[in-house]
N, C-alpha and C positions, 0 to 999 in steps of 0.2 A: 504494500500500500504506500502511496506517496501523497503528499499534500501540496496543493498549489492553489493560491487564492481562496483558501478556506473551503475548497471543494474536495471531497474525498474521491480519489480515483483508484479503483482496484484494477490491478494488472494480472493477467493470466489466471483468472478465476475459471475453474472448469464449468462448462455450461450446465452440468447436472447439479451444481450447487446453487443455481439461480432459481428463484420461484417463478419468475416470468420476465420476459423482455417485451417492452411495448414501444410503439412508435406512433406518431401522429402526423397527419397530413395538414393540420390546421395552419401552422406557421410556415412550414417548409414549402407548401404548394398552394397556399390560399384556397384550400378546399377543406372539406370535413372528412372524417373517417380516420382509420388507423389500423393497427394490428396488435395482436398479442400472441406471443409464442411461449409455450410452457407445457407443463403436464396437463393432460386432458381434463382432470377434475378442476384445475385452476381456470383454464380457459373456458370451460363450460359454465362455471360459476360466474365469471366476469361477463360472458356473453348473455346469459339468461337473466342475471340480476342487475346488469348495467342499465342506467337511465336511457341510453340510446336504444335498447331493445324494448324496455317496458313502456316508454312514453313517446315513441315516435313511429312514423311510417318509414318508408325507404328514403334513401338519400335523394334530394332533388336532382333531376337529370343534369342541370347546368353544373352543379358542384361535382357530380360524378365525372362529367366530361372534363372539367378543369383538372381533377386529379389524374385522370387517364392521360391527358395531353401533357401534363407536367412530367409524369413518369416517362412518357415517350420521348420528350425533349432531352431528359437527362440520360436516357439510354443512347440517344444519337450523339450527344455531346457530353461525355463523362467529365470533361475538364471544367464544366460549369460548377461542379461541387468544389473542386480545388480552387477555382477563382473566388467563390464565395468564402471559402475558408481563409484565403489570403486577405480578403477585405475585412473579415471578422477580426483577424489578428491585428491588422493595421488599425482598425477602429478602436479596438480594445486598448492597444498601446497608446493611441492618441488621446483617448478618454482619460487614461491614467495621468496625463499631464495637467488635468484641471486642478486648480488651487482649492476649490471648495467642495468638490465632489470626489467620490471614489466609485469605481465601477465594480459591480458584483457579478459573479457568474464566471463561467469558463470562457477563455479567449476565443474558442471556436464557436460559441453559441451565437446564432444570428440575431437573437433578441438580447439587447443590452439594457441593464437597469443601472442608473447612477443614483446614488444616495448622498446626502450631505455628509461631509467628513465629521469626525468625532467632536471637534470644538463647537460645532453647530448643532449637535444632536441633543443638547440639553433643553430643547424645546419640546412642547407637547406634539403629538402627531398632527393635531389641528394646525398648530403654528408652522410646523415643518411643511405640511401640505399647502398652506397659504403661501409660504415663501416659494415653494416649487411652482405653484400656479402663477405667481408674479414673474418668475424667470421664464416660464413657458410663454406667457403673454408678451413679455419684452422681446423675446426671440422672434415671435410671430410678427409683431408690429415693426420691429426694426430691421429684421433680416428676411422676412417672408418665408421663414422655415417653420414647419409644423412639428411640434414635439407633443408627446402624449404623456399624461399622468394616469397610471392605471387606477381603476376604480374597483372597489370591492363591496360585497354585501356585508356591511359592518355588523349587523345584528345576527347574521347567520354564519359568519366565519369563526372558527375556533380562535384564531389569532390573526390579526391584521398585519401584513408585511409593512416594513418601514416605507413611508411615502418616497416615491422615486420618480425619475423621468425614464420612460420606456422608449427605446430606440430600436427600430428594426433595420438590420443591415441588408442592403440589396447588392447583389453581385455587380450591378451596372453602375454603382457609384464610383466616381473617380477618387483618387487620393486627394485631389484639390477640394472636391466637394465635401469629403470627410473632414478635412482640415477646417473648412468654412463652418461646418456645423459645430465643431468643437470650439472654434474661436468665438462663435456667437454665444455659446453657453458660457464660456469664460467671461466674455464681456458683460453679459447679463448678470451673472453671479457676482462679479466685482461691483457692478453698479448698485445692486440690490443689497448684498451682504456687507460690503465695505462702506456703505453710506452712513 
């Protein structure tokens, strides 16, 4: 086991020691659906007891088509995944230069969350959320860049994650565009937090 960025990574774990492996098409391919691999009793339980089975009909044809087309494109051009991974690493590295934020998650993850660094964490979640909303608004108005603050069902969640800015990495972003996004966040955070 090795530790990196507070994410536990297990290497060379025999597949028979895993309860299940799951994957989702939601973020990777802008579609719904996914997969589970594991022992039949685990897969059957997930399939029959899951909300997707109990409370829904079939997948809408448009979303099924998006998933199929995405997989087809990736099969024809496997370098797309390597390109996205390179962009994810670069975005992660560049986000780590921010003065007031730290990036959480793995460097290869295409969804990045940035949270306020420790000296600023002594605020309530509501105060932190308000500061993040101000930064998002500043970036939108001054740079015409849309950032997203995740929302949660506060009364239904067991624990609410720390307020963050959520960034989705696209393989078509250029390094210059990534730098512009990070500079915009840096500028906004300096103006709002250093004021």
